[in-house]
N, C-alpha and C positions, 0 to 999 in steps of 0.2 A: 428695834429689830429692823434689819434691812434685808432685801433679797436681791439676787443677781439673776438677770434674764439675758440670755443670748439667743439671737435669731439670725437666720441666714436667708437672703433673698436670692432665689435662682433666676435664670434668664427670663422665665415667664413672669415672675414678680417684677423684675426690673423693666420689662416691656411696658407695664402699666405706667411707671413713672416716666419712661421715655416718651410715651404718647402724651402724657400730661405736659411734659416740657415742650414738645412740638406744638401742642395746642396753645400753650402760653406764649410761645414765640410768635405764633400766627396772630394772636389777639393783641400782641404788643407792637405790631408793625405800625410805624408812624410815631411811636412814643419817643420823646427826647431822652437823652442820657440822664438829664436831671430827674425826669419823671420816673425812670426805672430805678435810679438810686434812691429817690424819695420813697418809692413803694417798698423797696426792700428794707429801708431804714424804719418805716412804720411798723413792719413786722417785729423788729427788735423792740421798739417802744411798747407795742401792745403786749409782747411777751412778758414784760416786766410788771404788768398789771395783775398777773395771776401766778400761782405757784407752779413752778416747773421743776422736774427732777434734774439732777446734775448732768446726767448723760445727754439730755436735750440741751441744757445750758451750754455744755461744751461745744455742741454743734453750732449753736447760735453765736458763740464767740468766733467761730470760723466764718460765719456769714458776715459778721462785723469786719473781719479781716478782708474779705472780698470787696466789701464796700469801701473800706479804707484804701485799698490798692488803687481804686479809681479816683478817689478824692485826694490822695496824697500827692501834693505838688513836688515833693522831694523825690518820690519814686518815679513819677512822670512816665507812665506806661506808654509805649508806642501804640499806634493805631490798631495793629493786628492783635496785640495782646489785650488791649483795652476792649476790643470787640469780643474776644473770647470770654472775658470776665462778665461783661454786660449781658452776653447771651445766657450765662448761667443765672444772672440775677433776675431775668425777666419772669421766671417761674413765680417768684415771690410777689409779683404784681397781680397774679391771678387770684380773685377772691373765692374761687370754687375749691375750697379745701375739702379733703376727704373727711377730716375731723375738724369741726369748728374750733377756732383758736381759743374761744372763751371757755372751753371745757377744761376744768382743773386737771392738772398732772399730765394728761395725754393730748391736750389740745394742739400742741405743736409737734406731735410725733411724726406726722407725714412731712412737715417742713424739715424736721431733723433728718429724715431719710433722704430727702432731696438734697439737703446741704451736704450730706455724706457723699452722695453720688457726684455732686459738683466738685467737692474737695478732692476726690480721686482724679477727676478730669483735669483739675487745675493744680495738682500736687506740686508740680515744679514751679509754677508761679507763686504758690503759697510759701514754698520752701525758700525761694529766692527773696521774697518780701520779708519773711521772718528774719533772715540773715541780715538784710538791709536795716531793718528796724533795730536789731540788736547792735549792729555796728554803729548806727547813728546815736543810739542811747549811750553806748560806752564812750564814744567820742565826746558827747555832750557832758557826761559826768566828768571825764578827764579835764575838760576845758571849763567846767563850772558854769555851763550854759543850759538853757531850756532846749530840749530836743526839738521842739517845734520851730525854734529859730534857726535850725541848721538845715532845713529842707532845701534851701537854694544855694548852700555853700559850694564853692567850686571844688574843694577837696573831696566832696562827696560824689562827684560825677564819675570819676574813674572806678570807684568801688561799685557804684550802681551799674555801670556799663558792664563790668566784669561779671556781676551776678546775673544780669539779663542774658549775656552771652552763654553763661553756663546753663541757665534755665532752658534756653532754646536747644542747646546740644542734648540735654537730658530728655527733653520732650520729644525730639526727633528720634532719639534712641529707643524710646518706649512707645512710639507711635504704633497703634494697632494691637497693643497688648490687652485691651479690654479692661474690665474692672478688677480682675485679679484679687489682690488683697483687699480686705474690707476695712483696713485701718483708716484709710482716707486722709491721713495726715502724714506728710513727709517728715516733719520735724519731730525729733525725739523728746523735746522739752515738754514738761507738764502743760496741759492745755491752758491753765490759768496764768502762767508766767509769760508775759509778752513784752517785747521792747515797745517803746512809745510808738503810737500811730494815731491818726485822727479818727478814732473810733467813737461810737455812740453807745455801745452796749455796756451797761454797768453791772458788774458782778455784785451779788448781795450774799 
């Protein structure tokens, strides 16, 4: 038997997470990009040591995508976009969780909520990166190559630049619209089906 639970966070609820993010950014000052990425990656590694429900797992997949965006040499984020993603990842360096991560089933619930908030803020970045990964994987399949080997290919540059430009246009168009929809994910694809990327989170 399984049950379905739906809950909504109002502005007052979100304010708590916004304060937590601000505190995390303050405590992360002076940390290197590598430190921030390693901290967020550790959360993914730790999450695979306990049982977590699928709805949390889907959010952790998106955290893995945010980390991959920074690491992926083929995507090669510009400084401003890179800073936006790293600013989202700093929260996951803060050890002061509302719910301890080692608690079975719900230990990563607060992290999942924050990932959802970050995914909404970065929805255009995530959508563009999803499209890029799908494009890279389809080209790799067509050429009979490993997608990882195509990251620096010249023919990929124009497609990447096109997607980045589209991402900026959409982000500017939506600027100031707030959290709006709670879906958090711009891409309509099922959460578990992703094009190749240098991720670390393993689905079980």
